[in-house]
C-alpha positions as CSV (number, residue, x, y, z in Angstrom):
1,M,-3.2,-62.4,-26.2
2,R,-0.6,-62.9,-28.9
3,A,-0.6,-60.2,-31.6
4,S,1.6,-58.7,-34.2
5,P,1.6,-55.2,-35.7
6,L,0.6,-54.5,-39.3
7,H,1.9,-50.9,-39.0
8,P,4.1,-49.3,-36.4
9,L,1.5,-46.8,-35.3
10,F,-1.8,-48.7,-35.5
11,E,-3.5,-52.0,-36.4
12,L,-2.8,-55.4,-34.9
13,I,-3.4,-59.0,-36.1
14,V,-4.6,-61.0,-33.1
15,H,-3.6,-64.6,-33.5
16,D,-4.8,-66.6,-30.5
17,I,-8.3,-65.6,-29.6
18,D,-11.5,-67.5,-30.5
19,L,-14.1,-64.7,-30.9
20,R,-16.8,-67.2,-29.8
21,E,-15.3,-67.2,-26.3
22,V,-15.3,-63.4,-25.8
23,A,-17.4,-62.1,-22.9
24,G,-17.5,-58.9,-20.8
25,D,-15.1,-60.4,-18.3
26,T,-13.3,-62.9,-20.5
27,L,-10.9,-61.7,-23.2
28,Y,-12.9,-58.5,-23.9
29,P,-10.8,-56.3,-21.5
30,D,-7.6,-57.3,-23.4
31,I,-9.3,-56.8,-26.8
32,R,-10.6,-53.4,-25.7
33,Q,-7.2,-52.2,-24.5
34,A,-5.6,-53.3,-27.7
35,F,-8.3,-51.5,-29.7
36,E,-7.9,-48.3,-27.7
37,T,-4.1,-48.4,-28.3
38,H,-4.0,-49.6,-32.0
39,S,-7.4,-48.5,-33.4
40,A,-7.9,-51.5,-35.6
41,L,-7.7,-55.2,-34.8
42,L,-7.8,-58.1,-37.3
43,F,-8.8,-61.6,-36.2
44,P,-7.8,-64.0,-39.0
45,K,-9.4,-67.4,-39.6
46,Q,-12.6,-66.6,-37.7
47,S,-15.9,-68.0,-38.8
48,I,-18.6,-66.8,-36.5
49,P,-22.3,-66.2,-37.0
50,D,-23.8,-62.7,-37.0
51,T,-25.1,-63.2,-33.5
52,Y,-21.5,-63.3,-32.2
53,H,-20.6,-60.2,-34.2
54,V,-23.5,-58.4,-32.6
55,R,-22.7,-59.7,-29.1
56,I,-19.1,-58.5,-29.4
57,A,-20.0,-55.2,-30.9
58,E,-22.5,-54.6,-28.0
59,L,-19.6,-55.0,-25.5
60,F,-18.1,-51.8,-27.0
61,G,-21.3,-49.9,-26.3
62,R,-24.5,-48.7,-27.9
63,W,-24.6,-48.9,-31.7
64,R,-24.9,-45.6,-33.5
65,I,-26.2,-46.8,-36.8
66,E,-29.0,-44.3,-36.9
67,E,-26.5,-41.4,-36.5
68,L,-24.3,-42.7,-39.3
69,W,-27.2,-43.3,-41.6
70,R,-28.5,-39.7,-41.2
71,R,-25.0,-38.4,-42.0
72,H,-24.8,-40.4,-45.2
73,T,-28.2,-40.3,-46.7
74,T,-31.0,-37.9,-47.6
75,L,-33.7,-40.5,-47.0
76,N,-36.0,-39.9,-44.0
77,F,-35.9,-43.2,-42.2
78,R,-36.2,-44.2,-38.6
79,F,-34.6,-47.3,-37.1
80,P,-36.9,-49.1,-34.6
81,N,-35.8,-48.9,-30.9
């Protein structure tokens, strides 16, 4: 994985990964390690559908949208399971 820092302490630009090819055993381990080390990763010039965004996000674990929603709104709303 070829990457360059945006800041000395965090954030990388990842140059040579096609996000459509990321899977649990392919590219994800390298992406996860970079994320744990640098906190933010940018993947320029990527054009992928929402389904790929969801698939990649799910590799990182369960979404916590409902918890975030409750912290930032007074509306009483439940997300379906």
